[in-house]
C-alpha positions as CSV (number, residue, x, y, z in Angstrom):
1,M,0.0,0.0,0.1
2,I,2.7,2.4,1.0
3,K,4.7,1.6,-2.2
4,T,1.9,1.9,-4.3
5,L,1.1,5.6,-2.7
6,F,4.9,6.6,-3.2
7,I,4.4,5.8,-6.8
8,F,1.1,8.0,-7.5
9,I,2.4,11.1,-5.4
10,P,5.1,12.0,-8.1
11,L,2.2,11.6,-10.5
12,F,-0.1,13.7,-8.7
13,I,2.5,16.5,-8.2
14,F,3.5,16.2,-12.1
15,I,-0.2,16.7,-13.2
16,S,-0.5,19.5,-10.6
17,F,2.8,21.1,-12.1
18,S,1.3,20.8,-15.5
19,D,-2.1,22.4,-14.9
20,Q,-0.5,25.2,-13.1
21,S,2.4,25.9,-15.9
22,E,-0.1,26.0,-18.7
23,R,-0.3,29.4,-20.4
24,L,-3.1,30.5,-22.3
25,V,-3.4,33.1,-24.8
26,Y,-7.2,34.2,-26.1
27,V,-7.7,35.2,-29.6
28,I,-10.8,36.9,-31.0
29,E,-11.3,38.2,-34.4
30,I,-13.3,41.7,-35.1
31,E,-14.4,42.3,-38.6
32,G,-16.5,45.0,-39.5
33,T,-17.9,47.9,-37.8
34,I,-17.6,48.7,-34.2
35,N,-21.1,48.5,-32.5
36,P,-22.7,47.4,-29.6
37,V,-22.5,43.5,-30.4
38,S,-18.9,43.6,-31.1
39,T,-18.3,45.7,-28.1
40,D,-20.3,43.0,-25.6
41,F,-18.3,40.2,-27.5
42,I,-14.9,42.1,-26.8
43,I,-15.9,42.9,-23.3
44,N,-17.2,39.4,-22.5
45,S,-13.6,38.2,-24.2
46,I,-11.7,40.2,-21.7
47,E,-13.8,39.3,-18.6
48,T,-13.0,35.5,-19.9
49,A,-9.4,35.9,-20.3
50,E,-9.5,37.5,-16.8
51,K,-11.0,34.7,-15.3
52,K,-8.7,32.1,-16.8
53,N,-5.6,34.3,-15.8
54,A,-4.6,34.2,-19.4
55,E,-1.2,35.7,-20.3
56,C,-3.0,38.2,-22.6
57,L,-5.9,38.6,-25.0
58,I,-5.2,39.3,-28.3
59,I,-7.7,41.4,-30.7
60,E,-7.4,40.6,-34.4
61,M,-9.5,43.6,-35.9
62,D,-10.0,45.0,-39.3
63,T,-12.4,47.6,-39.0
64,P,-13.3,51.1,-40.9
65,G,-14.8,52.4,-37.8
66,G,-17.9,52.4,-36.1
67,L,-19.9,54.3,-33.1
68,M,-18.1,56.6,-30.8
69,K,-20.4,55.3,-27.9
70,S,-19.4,51.5,-28.4
71,M,-15.8,52.7,-29.0
72,K,-15.5,54.5,-25.6
73,S,-17.1,51.3,-23.8
74,I,-14.2,49.3,-25.2
75,V,-11.5,51.5,-24.3
76,K,-12.8,51.8,-20.6
77,E,-12.9,48.1,-20.7
78,I,-9.2,47.8,-21.9
79,F,-7.9,50.4,-19.7
80,S,-9.5,48.8,-16.4
81,S,-8.3,45.2,-17.7
82,G,-6.8,43.0,-15.6
83,V,-5.2,40.9,-18.2
84,P,-2.8,42.6,-21.0
85,V,-4.7,43.5,-24.1
86,V,-3.2,43.2,-27.8
87,V,-4.9,44.9,-30.8
88,Y,-3.2,43.3,-34.1
89,I,-4.6,45.0,-37.2
90,S,-4.3,41.5,-39.2
91,P,-4.3,40.1,-41.9
92,S,-2.5,41.8,-44.6
93,G,-4.9,44.3,-46.5
94,S,-6.7,45.4,-43.2
95,T,-7.5,48.6,-42.0
96,S,-8.1,50.2,-38.4
97,G,-10.2,53.3,-39.3
98,S,-12.3,55.7,-37.2
99,A,-13.0,54.2,-33.9
100,G,-10.6,51.6,-34.4
101,V,-7.8,53.9,-34.1
102,F,-8.8,54.9,-30.8
103,I,-9.2,51.4,-29.6
104,T,-5.5,50.5,-31.4
105,L,-4.0,53.2,-29.2
106,S,-5.4,52.1,-26.0
107,A,-4.2,48.6,-26.3
108,H,-1.5,47.4,-24.0
109,I,0.4,46.6,-26.9
110,A,-0.3,47.5,-30.8
111,A,1.1,45.6,-33.7
112,M,0.2,45.7,-37.4
113,A,0.6,43.0,-40.1
114,P,2.3,43.9,-43.5
115,G,0.1,46.0,-45.8
116,T,-2.3,47.2,-43.3
117,N,-3.1,50.7,-42.4
118,I,-4.2,52.8,-39.7
119,G,-6.0,56.4,-39.3
120,A,-8.7,58.6,-40.8
121,A,-10.6,58.8,-37.0
122,H,-12.3,62.3,-37.9
123,P,-15.6,62.3,-35.6
124,V,-17.9,62.9,-38.4
125,T,-16.8,59.4,-39.8
126,M,-17.9,57.7,-36.5
127,G,-21.6,58.1,-37.0
128,L,-22.0,61.7,-35.6
129,M,-24.0,64.3,-37.2
130,D,-22.0,67.1,-39.2
131,T,-24.2,70.1,-37.8
132,T,-23.3,73.5,-37.2
133,S,-19.6,74.5,-37.4
134,T,-19.7,75.2,-34.1
135,M,-21.3,72.3,-32.8
136,N,-19.0,70.3,-35.3
137,E,-15.8,72.1,-33.9
138,K,-16.7,71.0,-30.2
139,I,-17.4,67.4,-31.4
140,V,-13.9,67.3,-33.1
141,N,-12.2,69.2,-30.2
142,D,-13.6,66.8,-27.5
143,A,-12.6,63.7,-29.9
144,V,-8.8,65.4,-30.1
145,S,-8.4,65.7,-26.4
146,Y,-9.6,62.0,-25.7
147,I,-7.4,60.6,-28.5
148,R,-4.5,62.3,-26.9
149,S,-5.0,61.4,-23.6
150,I,-5.3,57.7,-24.7
151,A,-1.9,58.2,-26.7
152,K,-0.4,60.0,-23.8
153,Q,-1.2,56.9,-21.4
154,R,0.0,54.4,-23.5
155,N,3.4,56.4,-24.3
156,K,2.2,56.8,-28.1
157,N,2.6,59.6,-30.6
158,E,0.3,62.4,-29.7
159,I,0.9,64.5,-32.4
160,W,0.2,62.0,-35.0
161,A,-3.1,60.9,-33.1
162,E,-4.4,64.6,-33.3
163,K,-3.7,64.6,-37.0
164,A,-5.7,61.4,-37.3
165,V,-8.6,63.3,-36.1
166,R,-8.2,66.7,-37.1
167,E,-6.9,66.0,-40.6
168,S,-8.3,62.0,-40.9
169,N,-4.6,61.3,-41.4
170,S,-3.6,57.6,-42.5
171,I,-0.6,55.8,-42.7
172,T,1.0,52.4,-43.3
173,E,2.3,50.0,-40.8
174,R,5.9,51.0,-41.6
175,E,5.1,54.6,-40.9
176,A,3.3,53.8,-37.7
177,K,6.1,51.8,-36.3
178,K,8.6,54.7,-36.9
179,L,6.1,57.6,-35.9
180,N,5.6,55.3,-32.6
181,V,2.0,54.7,-33.3
182,I,2.5,50.7,-33.1
183,D,4.5,48.5,-31.0
184,Y,5.4,46.0,-33.8
185,I,5.0,44.7,-37.1
186,A,4.4,40.9,-37.3
187,P,3.5,39.1,-40.3
188,S,1.7,36.2,-38.4
189,L,0.3,35.3,-34.9
190,D,3.0,33.1,-33.9
191,S,5.6,35.9,-34.8
192,L,3.4,38.5,-32.9
193,L,3.8,36.0,-29.9
194,V,7.3,35.7,-30.1
195,L,7.8,39.3,-30.5
196,I,5.8,40.1,-26.9
197,D,7.4,37.6,-25.0
198,G,9.2,39.1,-22.1
199,R,7.5,42.5,-22.6
200,K,6.7,44.1,-19.3
201,I,3.0,45.4,-19.2
202,S,1.7,48.0,-16.5
203,L,-2.0,47.1,-15.2
204,N,-4.2,48.4,-12.6
205,T,-3.1,45.4,-10.3
206,G,0.6,45.6,-10.8
207,T,3.2,44.7,-13.4
208,K,3.2,41.6,-15.7
209,I,6.0,40.1,-17.6
210,L,4.5,38.3,-20.5
211,N,5.6,34.7,-21.0
212,T,4.3,33.7,-24.5
213,K,6.6,30.8,-25.7
214,N,4.8,27.5,-26.2
215,V,1.5,29.0,-24.8
216,K,-1.9,27.5,-25.8
217,I,-3.8,29.5,-28.3
218,I,-7.6,29.8,-27.6
219,K,-9.5,31.3,-30.3
220,K,-13.0,32.6,-29.4
221,R,-15.3,33.2,-32.2
222,Y,-18.9,34.6,-32.5
223,N,-21.3,32.1,-31.2
224,W,-25.0,32.2,-33.2
225,R,-26.3,34.9,-30.9
226,Y,-23.5,37.2,-31.7
227,K,-23.7,36.1,-35.5
228,L,-27.5,36.8,-35.8
229,L,-27.3,40.1,-33.4
230,D,-24.2,41.3,-35.8
231,T,-26.3,40.5,-39.0
232,I,-29.2,42.3,-38.4
233,S,-27.4,45.2,-37.3
234,D,-26.7,45.6,-40.6
235,P,-28.8,49.1,-42.0
236,N,-29.9,47.3,-44.8
237,I,-31.4,44.1,-42.9
238,A,-32.8,46.4,-40.2
239,Y,-34.6,48.5,-42.7
240,I,-36.1,45.2,-44.4
241,L,-36.8,43.7,-41.3
242,L,-39.0,47.2,-40.3
243,L,-40.9,46.9,-43.6
244,I,-41.5,43.1,-43.1
245,G,-43.1,44.1,-39.6
246,I,-44.9,46.9,-41.4
247,Y,-46.4,44.5,-44.0
248,G,-47.3,41.9,-41.7
249,L,-49.1,43.9,-39.0
250,V,-51.3,45.9,-41.5
251,F,-51.9,42.5,-43.3
252,E,-53.4,41.2,-39.6
253,L,-55.4,44.5,-39.2
254,M,-57.0,43.7,-42.9
255,N,-57.5,40.2,-42.4
256,P,-58.2,39.9,-38.3
257,G,-57.5,36.0,-37.4
258,S,-54.8,35.5,-40.0
259,I,-52.4,35.1,-37.0
260,L,-49.3,34.3,-38.9
261,P,-48.7,37.8,-40.6
262,G,-49.1,39.4,-37.1
263,V,-46.8,36.9,-35.4
264,V,-43.9,37.4,-38.3
265,G,-44.6,41.2,-38.2
266,G,-44.6,41.5,-34.8
267,I,-41.2,39.5,-34.3
268,S,-39.6,41.6,-37.3
269,I,-40.5,44.7,-35.6
270,I,-39.0,43.8,-32.7
271,L,-35.9,42.7,-34.2
272,A,-35.6,45.6,-36.4
273,F,-35.7,48.0,-33.3
274,F,-33.1,46.0,-31.6
275,A,-30.8,46.4,-34.7
276,L,-31.7,50.3,-35.1
277,Q,-30.7,51.0,-31.4
278,T,-27.3,49.9,-32.8
279,L,-27.2,52.6,-35.5
280,P,-26.9,56.3,-35.6
281,I,-30.5,56.8,-36.2
282,N,-32.3,59.9,-37.0
283,Y,-35.5,60.0,-35.2
284,A,-37.3,62.3,-38.1
285,G,-36.7,59.8,-40.5
286,L,-38.2,57.1,-38.1
287,L,-41.2,59.2,-37.0
288,L,-41.9,59.8,-41.0
289,I,-41.9,55.9,-41.2
290,I,-44.2,55.6,-38.3
291,I,-46.7,57.9,-39.5
292,S,-46.6,56.4,-42.7
293,I,-47.9,53.1,-41.0
294,I,-50.6,55.3,-39.1
295,L,-51.5,56.5,-42.6
296,F,-51.5,52.8,-44.5
297,I,-53.8,51.6,-41.1
298,V,-56.1,54.7,-41.3
299,E,-56.7,53.8,-45.5
300,I,-58.0,50.6,-44.4
301,K,-60.8,52.1,-42.3
302,V,-61.8,55.7,-44.0
303,T,-62.0,56.0,-47.7
304,S,-59.9,58.6,-49.1
305,Y,-59.7,57.2,-52.6
306,G,-56.2,56.5,-52.3
307,L,-55.0,59.8,-51.3
308,L,-53.7,58.3,-47.6
309,T,-51.9,55.7,-49.3
310,I,-50.0,58.1,-51.6
311,A,-49.0,60.3,-48.6
312,G,-47.8,57.2,-46.8
313,I,-45.9,56.3,-49.5
314,I,-44.0,59.6,-49.7
315,S,-43.5,59.7,-45.9
316,L,-42.0,56.2,-46.3
317,T,-39.6,57.1,-48.9
318,L,-38.5,60.4,-47.0
319,G,-38.3,58.3,-44.0
320,S,-36.4,55.4,-45.5
321,I,-33.6,58.2,-47.0
322,M,-33.5,59.9,-43.7
323,L,-33.7,57.2,-41.0
324,I,-30.0,56.5,-40.8
325,E,-27.6,59.7,-41.1
326,S,-24.1,59.0,-41.8
327,P,-21.2,59.8,-44.3
328,L,-19.9,56.5,-44.4
329,P,-21.6,53.5,-46.8
330,Y,-21.5,50.7,-44.1
331,L,-23.8,52.7,-41.8
332,K,-26.3,54.2,-44.4
333,I,-29.3,52.1,-46.0
334,S,-28.2,51.3,-49.8
335,W,-30.4,52.8,-52.5
336,S,-30.2,49.4,-54.2
337,V,-32.5,48.4,-51.1
338,I,-34.6,51.7,-50.7
339,V,-35.9,51.9,-54.1
340,P,-37.2,48.3,-54.6
341,A,-38.6,48.6,-50.9
342,V,-40.8,51.6,-51.9
343,I,-41.6,50.5,-55.2
344,F,-42.8,47.0,-53.9
345,T,-44.8,49.0,-50.6
346,T,-46.3,50.9,-52.9
347,L,-47.7,47.9,-55.3
348,F,-48.7,46.2,-52.3
349,F,-50.5,49.0,-50.5
350,L,-52.0,49.7,-53.9
351,F,-53.1,46.3,-54.4
352,A,-54.5,45.8,-51.0
353,V,-56.0,49.2,-50.8
354,G,-57.4,49.0,-54.0
355,L,-59.2,45.6,-53.3
356,G,-60.6,47.6,-50.1
357,L,-62.2,50.1,-52.3
358,K,-63.9,47.9,-54.6
359,A,-65.2,45.9,-51.8
360,Q,-66.2,49.2,-50.0
361,M,-68.0,50.5,-53.6
362,K,-69.5,47.2,-54.5
363,K,-73.1,46.6,-53.9
364,A,-74.4,44.7,-51.5
365,S,-75.6,41.3,-52.1
366,T,-77.0,40.5,-48.9
367,G,-79.3,42.2,-46.0
368,K,-81.6,45.4,-46.7
369,E,-79.1,47.1,-49.0
370,G,-78.6,43.5,-51.1
371,I,-82.4,43.1,-51.8
372,V,-83.7,46.7,-52.3
373,G,-83.5,47.2,-56.2
374,M,-83.8,43.7,-56.6
375,I,-86.4,42.0,-59.4
376,G,-88.9,39.5,-58.6
377,T,-92.3,37.5,-59.5
378,A,-95.4,38.2,-57.6
379,R,-96.7,34.7,-56.4
380,T,-99.9,35.8,-55.4
381,D,-102.3,38.7,-56.1
382,L,-101.1,41.8,-54.4
383,D,-104.0,43.9,-53.1
384,P,-102.2,45.7,-51.4
385,E,-100.5,42.4,-49.8
386,G,-99.3,39.4,-51.0
387,Q,-96.0,36.9,-51.8
388,I,-93.1,37.4,-54.1
389,F,-90.6,35.4,-55.0
390,V,-87.0,37.0,-55.1
391,A,-83.4,36.3,-54.4
392,G,-84.3,32.7,-54.4
393,E,-87.1,33.2,-51.5
394,L,-90.6,33.9,-50.6
395,W,-91.0,37.0,-49.3
396,K,-94.3,38.9,-47.9
397,A,-94.6,42.1,-49.9
398,Y,-97.4,44.9,-50.4
399,S,-97.8,47.3,-53.1
400,D,-99.5,51.0,-53.7
401,E,-100.8,49.4,-56.7
402,K,-102.8,46.1,-57.6
403,I,-100.3,43.7,-58.8
404,K,-101.5,40.4,-60.4
405,K,-99.8,37.3,-59.9
406,G,-96.9,36.1,-62.1
407,E,-96.1,40.1,-62.8
408,K,-92.6,41.2,-62.4
409,V,-91.9,43.7,-59.4
410,K,-89.2,45.6,-58.2
411,V,-88.4,46.0,-54.4
412,I,-88.0,49.7,-53.8
413,E,-88.2,49.4,-49.5
414,M,-87.9,46.9,-46.7
415,K,-89.3,47.5,-43.5
416,E,-88.3,44.6,-41.4
417,L,-89.4,41.3,-43.1
418,L,-91.9,43.3,-44.9
419,L,-91.1,44.5,-48.5
420,K,-92.6,47.1,-50.8
421,V,-92.6,46.8,-54.1
422,K,-93.8,48.4,-57.6
423,K,-94.5,47.0,-61.0
424,S,-91.1,46.4,-63.0
């Protein structure tokens, strides 16, 4: 028993030592705009790396920019992080523009792959409205002071950082290294790990010396939830979801009890509103679209002979153009989506409203309105009362004139179940 115990003790020690010595590096990829979805993913990844006591978190980034609010959330999380954060502009051909510049400068270590560039951080390109010159100047000055404070904190080039904001200056990886904008140029992730090995990093919790040789790399990617939210955050997708919601709800109102159109419309509207909160929304545009919905709904209830539909179409078109206000193409609704959507909406409502108008103007075929004016046959003499056959049924009828059996009669009035007729 004692011999067996002595055999297993070294094994336990070896396993324990192996577990403690295993060093982890987390790697995530951010491609596309900086929005609340990517922000949540980055913050969640930093927290995971902290819990696992990782050597560092590497963010492989390729972004044209994004929302300033999202960028600031990421920067604050990096500054308060208990694990070193490395931003790596990769692969070749990638860029770090707009909000990406702020994030890159805020990292504990900044690196770029060959054939990449960084810059163009003017606040107008981050989804902010270029209103009056005074307001724009305040926005620019605020962005300049913010990026300079980040650069100073990380001992980076403050002068270039200011140029990136004021002049939208953009530079290559070699220029960035020469100007002390980044720390390293690395052709691959493996080479980056070699370069940063032994680097001293100042954290809020103290100084950490990176040991990135022979580390275990864990790549963390978007799960289905992040992929779904990121997809619907696309301005074109958000706009299409909004229109599908309109179609579904209007169809349900026109055909109560259909259920499916109402359910699909409701879900689409909710998803659209979630997506729109991640984008630089112009509330005037959203209000115009809401007004168009109201006009379409009122058209169903009120006979305006298409005037409300036309007003709704105009409101929808203007709202679609104004909905997302940004000078950047990736944050705007494409004309190739707006034009077909408005045309389809026009045809949809003209068709639907057209059927409604025809139904409203069509002469009733049942009830009091339906039977008045119909031609029937006297089954008995009417002097003044008798029976007539009309609309496939026998009715009691009377007339101010004498009508003989077999003569054709026309219904001119209906009082309860008694018809007033005259000779036809």
